[in-house]
Backbone as a ProteinNet text record, in pm:
[ID]
protein_1_A
[PRIMARY]
MNDVAKNIAQIRATLPSHVRLVAVSKFHPAEMIREAYDAGQRIFGESRVQELLLKKPVLPDDIEWHFIGHLQTNKVKQIVPFVSMIHSIDTPKLLQEINKAAEHIDRKISCLLQIHIAREESKFGFSFEECREYLRSGAWKDLHSVQLCGVMGMATLTDDREQIKSEFLSLHKFFNEIKKDYFSEDESFREISMGMSDDYPLAIEAGSTLVRIGSRIFGERVY
[TERTIARY]
21976.6	22025.3	22160	22086.6	22224.6	22348.3	22457.5	22563.2	22571.5	22489.1	22435.2	22368.6	22282.9	22206.9	22318.5	22393.8	22481.5	22584.6	22646.6	22772.6	22696.8	22560.6	22480.5	22508.1	22424.9	22444.5	22552	22635.3	22810.4	22826.8	22809	22858.2	22775.4	22576.4	22567.9	22580.4	22612.3	22663	22788.6	22851.2	22977	22989.6	22845.2	22800	22685.3	22821.9	22713.7	22557.5	22456.2	22345.6	22312.2	22400.5	22419.4	22474.6	22547.9	22576.8	22460.3	22456.3	22371.6	22482.4	22433.1	22501.1	22389.1	22517.5	22452.2	22561.6	22447.9	22478.6	22489.1	22698.3	22714.8	22636	22575.5	22533.3	22555.7	22651.8	22684.9	22764.1	22760.6	22820.7	22797.6	22674.6	22620.5	22431.6	22404.6	22287.1	22179.7	22048.3	21914.9	21910.5	21899.1	21863.3	21942.1	22097.2	22150.3	22088.3	22071.1	22025	21902.7	21815.5	21684.2	21736.5	21825.6	21914.9	21913.6	21967.4	21977.8	21857.4	21792	21659.6	21560.8	21575.8	21486.4	21559.6	21722.3	21732.3	21739.1	21642.3	21614.2	21686.9	21813.1	21871.3	21753.1	21746.3	21726.1	21768.3	21933.1	21949.9	22061.3	22049.4	22157.8	22253.4	22376.5	22416.6	22460	22409.5	22504.9	22587.7	22664.3	22732.2	22733.5	22665.5	22606.3	22469.8	22442.1	22315.9	22233.3	22314.9	22208.5	22215	22273.1	22292.6	22188.1	22163.8	22068.8	21944	21910.1	21804.1	21715.7	21828.5	21795.5	21736.7	21810.4	21813.4	21635.5	21623.8	21528.5	21384.2	21333.6	21194.4	21208.4	21247.1	21262.5	21288.8	21293.4	21313.6	21223.2	21199.6	21087.2	21112.4	20949.4	20972.1	21045.8	21061.7	21069	21232.3	21275.7	21438.5	21491.2	21568.6	21620.6	21768.1	21738.2	21864.7	21954.3	22094.5	22187.9	22244.4	22290.1	22344.4	22496.2	22612.7	22753.3	22899.6	22795.9	22933.5	22965.6	23049.2	23092.9	22954.9	22867.6	22729.2	22763.1	22737.3	22734.9	22642.3	22615.4	22542.8	22412.6	22442.9	22342.5	22251.8	22270.3	22190.4	22143.6	22177.7	22086.5	21908.7	21864.2	21709.6	21647.6	21726.3	21713.1	21701.4	21756.6	21766.2	21706.7	21667.5	21588.3	21466.4	21404.1	21272.8	21247.4	21371	21381.6	21470.7	21599	21741.4	21659	21731.9	21670.2	21789.5	21953.5	22078	22163.5	22234.1	22356.4	22464	22565.7	22699.2	22800.7	22759.1	22915.8	22843.2	22862.9	22846.6	23002.6	23024.4	23138.8	23168.6	23109.7	23103.7	22963.8	22977.8	22838.5	22733.9	22797.6	22740.7	22677.4	22706.5	22600.6	22536	22508.1	22406.1	22304.6	22346.6	22240.1	22168	22208.1	22174.8	22044.9	22117.8	22007.5	21912.2	21877.5	21796.1	21679.1	21771.5	21696	21580.1	21625.4	21572.1	21434.6	21524.8	21440.5	21295.3	21311.5	21221.5	21094.3	21163.3	21086.9	20998.3	21015.8	20925.3	20858.3	20908.1	20836.9	20902.5	21044.8	21080.3	21197.8	21247.5	21415	21467.9	21619.6	21691.1	21845.4	21799.1	21913	22061.6	22168.7	22262.3	22416.4	22512.6	22643.9	22760	22836.4	22945.1	23046.4	23081.4	23246.4	23363.8	23456.5	23563.6	23661.9	23780.2	23915.5	23981.5	23991	24102.6	24218	24188.3	24282.2	24388.7	24511.9	24654	24675.3	24502.3	24493.4	24465.2	24518.7	24449.5	24329.8	24294.5	24207.9	24061	24089.8	23924.1	23871.8	23708.3	23648.9	23658.9	23613.9	23561.2	23663.7	23545.2	23574.6	23763	23822.1	23941.6	23858.8	23920.3	23897.9	23887.4	23977.2	23928.2	23810.7	23795.4	23733.5	23565.2	23540.6	23432.2	23380.6	23533.3	23501.8	23418.7	23480.3	23451.4	23347.5	23275.6	23206.4	23093.5	23090.1	23006.2	22965	23078.4	23129.4	23042.3	23043.1	22938.7	22813.8	22724.8	22619.6	22519.3	22600.8	22495.7	22392	22454.9	22400.9	22229.2	22227.4	22131.9	22020.1	22024.3	21900.8	21803.7	21932.3	21858.7	21788.4	21645	21533.1	21502.7	21559	21513.8	21613.5	21736.6	21837.1	21863.8	21898.9	21925.1	22061.8	22149.9	22269.3	22296.7	22352.4	22308	22439.3	22513.2	22659.2	22786.5	22898.3	22997.6	23019	23128.7	23152	23329.4	23382.4	23492.4	23555.5	23657.6	23705.4	23855.9	23918.8	24060.3	24121.4	24260.4	24352.7	24358	24354.2	24418.4	24535.2	24523.2	24658.9	24674.2	24748.9	24827.8	24806.5	24862.6	24874.2	24792.2	24733.1	24608.6	24608.6	24730	24780.5	24741.5	24719.6	24722.9	24564.1	24527.4	24370.4	24290.8	24347.2	24297.6	24305.7	24425.8	24421.5	24321.8	24331.3	24213	24084.2	24063.8	23921.3	23880.2	24004.5	23977	23985.4	24070.1	24067.7	23935.8	23838.5	23702.6	23615.8	23636.1	23536.4	23544.5	23692.7	23695.5	23659	23696	23637.5	23420.1	23413	23258.3	23199	23278.6	23280.3	23310.3	23376.1	23389.9	23270.9	23231	23148.5	23028	22991.6	22869	22841.4	22918.7	22962.1	22909.2	23005.7	23005.1	22915	22797.9	22728	22578.3	22577.2	22437.3	22431	22489.6	22487.7	22306.8	22233.1	22133.9	22033.8	22121.5	22039.4	22027.1	21915.8	21940.6	21979.6	22000.5	21968.6	22092.3	22159.5	22299	22373.5	22393.9	22454.5	22542.3	22525.4	22608.8	22739.2	22787.5	22997.4	22952.7	22993.8	22969.3	23129.9	23157.9	23287.4	23354.4	23407.3	23445.6	23381.2	23442.2	23358.4	23445.1	23441.7	23458.9	23618.7	23685.5	23838.5	23888.3	23791.1	23839.2	23725.1	23625.6	23503.6	23526	23568.5	23582.2	23701.9	23733.7	23835.9	23784.2	23702.5	23579.5	23470.9	23434.1	23344	23423.2	23550.8	23616.6	23656.3	23633.9	23685.3	23568	23421.8	23285.2	23199.6	23235.3	23151.2	22997	22861.6	22753.8	22701.2	22764.8	22731.8	22824	22868.6	22948	22904.6	22976.4	22931.9	23013.6	22946.7	23027.3	22928.1	23038	23004.8	23072.8	23200.6	23249	23203.7	23247.4	23236.2	23037.7	22959.3	22836.1	22815.6	22876.2	22791.8	22924.6	23049.9	23143.9	23212	23316.8	23366.1	23285.6	23308.1	23204.1	23185.2	23065.3	23034.5	23017.5	23038.6	23036.6	23079.8
12652.2	12515.4	12542.8	12467.3	12483.5	12419.1	12462.3	12379.9	12155.1	12153	11985.1	11896.4	11998.8	11935.3	11963.7	12092.2	12083.9	11964.9	11959.9	11849.4	11675.6	11684.4	11569.9	11527.3	11677.8	11660.5	11594.7	11705.1	11665.1	11509.6	11453.3	11338.1	11199.1	11284.9	11203.6	11163.8	11268.2	11297.1	11175.1	11147	11079.1	10920.5	10908.7	10736.6	10659.6	10573	10435.1	10450.2	10397.8	10371.4	10253.4	10136.8	10004.7	10101.1	10176.3	10221.4	10290.4	10299.6	10349.3	10440.7	10573.9	10654.9	10633.3	10588.9	10591.7	10714	10850.1	10983.3	10921.5	10945.3	10915.5	11035.2	11003	11136.7	11120	11021.1	11028.3	11162.2	11186.4	11345.3	11463.7	11459.4	11580.5	11545.1	11683.2	11712.9	11698.1	11663.7	11619.3	11755.5	11815.2	11939.3	11929.3	11913.1	11877.5	11726.3	11670.5	11523.8	11555.6	11649.3	11723.7	11788.8	11858.1	11910.6	11834.8	11706.7	11575.4	11555.8	11527.5	11420.5	11559.8	11687.1	11749.3	11755.9	11728.3	11682.7	11564.8	11513	11365.7	11274	11242.8	11174.9	11061	10962	10860.2	10730.3	10766	10651.6	10708.8	10683.5	10711.9	10608.4	10662.4	10554.6	10609.6	10567.1	10599.4	10473.3	10509.5	10424.8	10397.7	10485.4	10502.9	10503.8	10395.5	10336.4	10468.6	10500.6	10647.3	10724.5	10770.5	10902.5	10854.9	10735.1	10722.2	10703.3	10683	10673.1	10812	10896.2	11053	11116.4	11069.9	11134.6	11025.1	10968.1	10854.3	10963.5	10994.2	11017	11174.9	11226.6	11391.2	11400.2	11297.1	11277.1	11193.9	11198.5	11163.4	10986.3	10902.4	10800.4	10715	10786.3	10699.9	10719.3	10761.3	10765.7	10605.2	10556.8	10442.4	10391.7	10394	10324	10255.9	10284	10179.1	10173.8	10118.9	10083.5	10042	10129.3	10126.6	10103.7	10101.6	10112.6	9972.4	9955.6	9822.9	9852.6	9736.4	9728.3	9578.7	9658.8	9561.9	9412.2	9347.7	9255.8	9338.4	9379	9420.9	9583.9	9610.4	9725.4	9645.6	9581.5	9511.9	9524.7	9484.7	9498.6	9640.1	9750.3	9869.4	9946.9	9882.1	9944.7	9817.9	9694.2	9629.4	9637.4	9724.9	9741.6	9824.9	9903.7	10012	10031.5	9927.9	9983	9855.7	9962	9882.6	9768.3	9823	9727.2	9755.2	9668.7	9633.1	9603.5	9692.7	9669	9604.7	9558.1	9550.1	9384.4	9336.5	9192.6	9173.5	9161.8	9082.8	8934.5	8901.3	8766	8683.9	8582.8	8497.1	8533.1	8525.3	8539.7	8681	8805	8912.6	8889.6	8781.2	8757.8	8722.1	8619.1	8516.2	8597.1	8726.1	8810.2	8899.5	8944.7	9018	8944	8822.4	8697.1	8699.7	8650.9	8623.3	8786.9	8874	9027.5	9021.4	8983.2	8990.6	8937.7	8802.6	8666.5	8698.3	8795.1	8825.1	8905.4	9063.9	9119.6	9082.5	8974.6	8936.9	9017.5	9088	9127.1	9068.3	9059.3	9003.6	9127.7	9124.1	9206.4	9184	9281.5	9254.4	9304.7	9173.2	9225.5	9205.2	9273.4	9242.2	9198.7	9088.6	9051.2	9128	9188.6	9292.3	9201.7	9226.2	9173.3	9267.5	9217.4	9263.1	9237.8	9379.3	9397.4	9484.6	9572.4	9649.6	9657.5	9692	9647.9	9739.7	9730	9823	9708.9	9677.5	9570.9	9664.7	9781.9	9829.3	9808.4	9797.5	9777.8	9630.4	9654	9526.8	9391.4	9292.1	9217.4	9069.8	8992.8	8862.5	8847.8	8766.5	8790.6	8673.8	8649.9	8610.3	8445.3	8431.6	8231.6	8220.9	8327.4	8329.6	8328	8421.8	8412.6	8297.6	8248.3	8096.4	8014.2	7998.1	7903	7918.2	7972.9	8023.3	8004.1	7973.2	7969.6	7844.8	7774.6	7602.6	7601.9	7623.4	7566.2	7540.7	7665.2	7646.3	7686.6	7725.4	7829.3	7904.7	7964.8	8103.7	8009.7	7872.4	7895.4	7879.5	7876.5	7848	7972.7	8096.4	8209.8	8282.3	8292.7	8309	8415.2	8513.6	8650.5	8767.4	8725.1	8786.1	8774.9	8804.8	8810.2	8839	8771.7	8816.1	8860.7	8981.7	9089.8	9054.1	9039.1	9088.3	9098.3	9200.3	9228.2	9376.4	9389.2	9560.2	9534.3	9632.2	9625.1	9790.1	9805.7	9939.9	9930.3	10011.7	9983	10079.5	10044.1	10125.3	10294	10312	10469.3	10490.3	10552.3	10562.4	10649.4	10703.3	10831.2	10694	10572.1	10472.3	10445.8	10476.7	10492	10273.1	10291.8	10124.1	10032.8	10057.2	9927.7	9959	10093.7	10122.4	10028.5	10051.1	9990.9	9810.5	9753.1	9631.7	9578.9	9639.3	9608.4	9619.4	9682.7	9705.6	9541	9546	9442.4	9297.1	9324.4	9175.1	9111.5	9266.6	9250.6	9199.5	9232.9	9214.4	9041.2	9018.5	8900.9	8807.6	8796.6	8761.6	8741	8821.7	8866.8	8733.8	8774.2	8693.2	8514.5	8534.2	8364.7	8290.5	8385.6	8319.1	8317.7	8393.9	8400.8	8287.6	8266.4	8150.3	8040.8	7992.4	7876.4	7879.3	7961.5	7972.1	8040.2	8130.6	8208	8221.4	8168.9	8158.2	8165.9	8095.3	8079.4	8243	8284.4	8405.5	8532.4	8602.7	8737.4	8846.8	8793.2	8943.5	8978.2	8831.3	8853.8	8937.5	9073.1	9158.1	9263.4	9269.2	9384.1	9372.2	9528.7	9542.2	9658.5	9687.3	9804.3	9881.8	9957.8	10017.5	10136.1	10178.6	10302	10467.9	10546.4	10661	10789	10899.8	11052.7	11025	10976.9	11036.8	10906.1	10774.9	10688.1	10580.9	10664.1	10604	10579.4	10679.1	10655.9	10530.7	10502.4	10380.1	10268.2	10255.4	10142.2	10141.5	10208.7	10185.6	10133.5	10153.8	10070.2	9920.7	9944.2	9817.2	9712.7	9750.1	9677.4	9719.9	9820.7	9886.8	9921.7	9823.4	9902.1	9976	10019.5	10101.8	10180.2	10308.1	10377.2	10432.1	10457.6	10559.3	10678.4	10796	10897.6	11050.8	11079.7	11189.4	11325.8	11347.5	11423	11540.4	11479.1	11552.3	11597.1	11529.4	11540.1	11694.2	11655	11751.1	11807.1	11791.9	11877.4	11815	11839.4	11786.7	11801.4	11688	11628.1	11759	11761.6	11926	11849.9	11747.1	11748	11571.7
18706.3	18738.7	18854.5	18926.7	19048.5	19030.5	19088.7	19106.2	19095.6	19186.2	19182	19048.7	19001.5	18865	18801.2	18756.6	18683.7	18651.3	18793.2	18775.6	18790.6	18824.2	18754.5	18642	18582.5	18394.8	18363.3	18369.6	18300.9	18333.3	18474.6	18456.2	18415.7	18369.5	18308.7	18151.9	18120.5	17979.2	17901.7	18030.5	18011.9	18013.4	18101.6	18095.8	17989.7	17960.7	17878.8	17909.2	17852.3	17876.5	17962.8	17955.1	18079	18136.6	18224.2	18348.7	18460.8	18530.1	18631.1	18745.8	18781.6	18874.3	18972.3	19110	19244.3	19275.5	19312.4	19374.6	19552.5	19570.5	19727.5	19737.1	19848.5	19939.1	20095.7	20138.3	20271.5	20315.7	20424.9	20479	20415.5	20347.3	20294.7	20288.3	20386	20387.3	20355.3	20364.4	20301.1	20220.7	20235.9	20113.7	19975.9	19989.5	19901.8	19808.7	19904.9	19833.8	19760.7	19825.9	19712.6	19606.6	19629.4	19481.2	19353.1	19401.9	19340.8	19296	19361.9	19284.4	19213.4	19243.7	19163.7	19055.2	19045.9	18862.8	18845	18865.1	18839.4	18876.8	18969	18998.3	19096.7	19116.7	19221.4	19268	19250.6	19343.5	19419.4	19564.3	19616.1	19705.6	19766.6	19822.2	19971.3	20061.8	20238.3	20274.7	20376.6	20388.3	20551.7	20625.3	20741.3	20781.4	20854.8	20897.1	20969.7	21059.5	21141.8	21086.1	20969	20890.9	20802.6	20762.9	20667.9	20695.5	20812.1	20896.7	20976.2	20975.8	20951.9	20824.5	20713.9	20586.3	20576.8	20514.7	20494.2	20505.8	20624.8	20640.2	20607.3	20551.7	20523.3	20402.7	20288.5	20118.3	20070.1	19964	19867.2	19867.6	19876.6	19905.2	19789.4	19688	19567.4	19530	19636.4	19633.1	19613.1	19580.2	19586.5	19667.6	19790.9	19846.3	19859.6	19831.9	19764.1	19943	19994.6	20129.1	20077.8	20054.6	20041.2	20126	20291	20367.6	20407	20545.8	20565.4	20694.6	20681.6	20730.7	20867.6	20996.1	21102.5	21126.2	21167.1	21143.9	21243.2	21386.2	21448.6	21392.9	21272.2	21204.6	21107	21079.6	20943.4	20935.7	21051.9	21117.8	21069.6	21107.9	21094.7	20906.6	20796.8	20668.2	20587.7	20646.3	20590.3	20490.7	20584.8	20547.6	20412.9	20387.3	20303.4	20143.5	20262.9	20103.2	20033.1	19887.3	19747.7	19731.1	19763.9	19728.8	19830.4	19879.8	19956.7	19880.7	19847.5	19772.2	19859.4	20020.6	20106.9	20169.1	20129.2	20158	20158.9	20262.2	20299.3	20372.1	20406.8	20504.2	20492.1	20497.4	20471.3	20601.3	20717.4	20801.7	20803.2	20720.2	20679.3	20600.7	20517.8	20438.9	20502	20569.4	20668.6	20749.9	20798	20866.8	20792.2	20666.3	20588	20551	20492.8	20472.6	20613.2	20714.5	20828.5	20848.4	20836.5	20908.7	20732.1	20600	20498.1	20515.8	20537.5	20560.5	20636.4	20767.8	20862.7	20824.3	20719.4	20658.9	20551.4	20472.2	20335.1	20256.8	20252.3	20158.5	20084.9	19942.6	19889	19839.9	19916.6	19893.4	19830.5	19710.6	19638.3	19695.2	19674.7	19786.1	19637.9	19691.6	19597.6	19643.4	19632	19702.6	19676.1	19798.1	19786	19759.9	19717.7	19666.2	19712.4	19798.7	19795.5	19693.1	19608.6	19514.4	19492.2	19637.2	19669.6	19689	19695.8	19811.7	19910.6	19969.4	20113.6	20204.2	20274.2	20425.5	20496.7	20509.1	20504.4	20449.5	20355.7	20331.1	20319.5	20311.8	20324.2	20206.7	20270.4	20100.9	20125.7	20050.6	20044.2	19954.5	19955.1	19865.7	19731.8	19630.9	19523.2	19583.3	19661.7	19685.2	19792.9	19862.6	19990.2	19919.2	19845.3	19716.8	19696.8	19622	19557.9	19641.8	19754.2	19871.8	19893.7	19912.7	19940.1	19851.5	19749.9	19636.7	19630.1	19623.1	19564.3	19709.7	19838.7	19963	19887.2	19837	19787.9	19867.5	20060.2	20119.7	20072.1	20010.3	19962.9	19893.4	19832.1	19755	19830.2	19962.2	20061.1	20156.4	20112.7	20143	20013.4	20046.3	19972.1	19962.8	20070.4	20074.4	20074.7	20007	19952.4	19769.1	19679.7	19581.2	19514.5	19462.4	19457.2	19287.4	19316	19183.8	19133.3	19204.4	19113.2	19246.9	19206.8	19285.7	19307.6	19382.3	19409.2	19443	19449.7	19477.2	19465	19577.9	19531.3	19533.2	19445.7	19364.9	19501.9	19521.6	19573.6	19555.5	19689.8	19646.3	19623.2	19510.4	19420.6	19333.4	19241.2	19161.2	19027.2	19018.5	18940.2	18859.5	18743.2	18701.8	18613.5	18597.8	18572.6	18661.1	18779.6	18901.3	18902.3	18884.2	18947.3	18849.1	18698.2	18585.8	18581.8	18628	18658.9	18760.4	18896.4	18998.7	18953.2	18842.1	18797	18732.8	18624.1	18522.8	18609.1	18703.6	18814.3	18867.1	18877.9	18907.3	18840.9	18702.3	18618.8	18545.2	18598.4	18517.1	18626.7	18752.6	18846.5	18819.3	18787.6	18775.9	18660.8	18558.9	18451.9	18466.9	18558.2	18583.4	18709.1	18823.9	18873.7	18832.7	18726	18658.4	18595.7	18480.9	18453.3	18513.1	18669.7	18728.6	18792.2	18836.1	18947.7	18886.3	18821.6	18773.4	18693.8	18557.5	18442.5	18366.2	18426.1	18410	18495.4	18546.7	18644.8	18598.5	18522.1	18453.3	18615	18682.3	18805.9	18826	18809.3	18832.3	18732.3	18693	18614.1	18641	18779.2	18807.3	18860.9	18851.9	18874.3	18921.1	19076.5	19077.1	19138.1	19082.6	19067.2	19015.1	19060.4	19018.6	19108.5	19156.3	19249.3	19186.4	19235.1	19165.9	19075.8	19178.7	19080.9	18969.8	18974.8	18871.8	18821.1	18781.2	18772.8	18568.1	18512.2	18383.8	18334.5	18400.6	18424.3	18459.5	18572.5	18575.8	18515.9	18385.4	18347.4	18196.2	18208.9	18031.4	18117.5	18248.1	18258.4	18274.1	18238.3	18246.4	18402.3	18450.5	18571.7	18489.2	18590.4	18567.1	18638.9	18744.9	18878.8	18920	18892	18950.9	19078.5	19179.3	19308.4	19309.6	19249.3	19281.9	19382.5	19473.8	19560.2	19520.6	19554.2	19545.8	19427.5	19318.8	19183.4	19167.5	19248.5	19227.1	19366	19482.9	19604.7	19646.6	19618.1	19665.4	19768.6	19841.2	19972.7	20049.9	20191.6	20252	20342.3	20373.6	20458.5	20624.8	20606.8	20815.1	20819.7
[MASK]
+++++++++++++++++++++++++++++++++++++++++++++++++++++++++++++++++++++++++++++++++++++++++++++++++++++++++++++++++++++++++++++++++++++++++++++++++++++++++++++++++++++++++++++++++++++++++++++++++++++++++++++++++++++++++++++++

C-alpha cells in the first residue's frame, strides 16, 4: 500500500458514516490523484479551473469533481458540463451564471452557499445577514438548473482550537436556521462542508458532512 492509500485509510477510519471525504487534489499531479482513486477515493476537490481542466481528461470518468475555490463568473461555462458540486457560491450573480450555463446544457448543478465565518477579511463568502437577505428575496427559487444543497465555510487560520470550534458551531447553527426557514421540505439541503487537514476532527464534532482534506492525504503541495 502506498503512502496516499495509507493516508486515505487512516482518515477514513476516523470519519463517521454520515461524513464524506473530499480529497483536495489542487496543486498535486494526476498521478497522485490516480493513487487515491486506486485506493477507492472518488470525490476530489479542485480550486483552480485551469488545473481542473488539465486533469479531468487524463483521469477516470467516474470521479466526482467538487469545485472548492473562488470561482469567477467568466469561467463557469468551462466546468459546468462535468462538475458534481460547487462549494463556493459567494454571490447571487455567481449562482445566476451557473444556472444559466447549466440550463443551456440541460444539467442541474449541486451548489453550497459559502458563508464567511472566519475573522479574516481575505476569505470569500456571504455574511450571515447577506445570506439571510438573499434567501428572503426568493430569487434563488427561479433558478431551476441549480440545487442548493447546504453551506460551506472556512475557519480562521489560527492555533486557537476554541475559536475554530466556535466558528464551526456558528455555521452549523446557521445551517439549522436556514434549513428550518427555507428548506425544511427539501431533502437535498443537507450538507455542511467544513473542516480541512488541520481541523477536520473539530468540524466533525460541530456537524460537518463533507471534509476537505489535502495535505494529510497527498503531503505538502508539489507545485
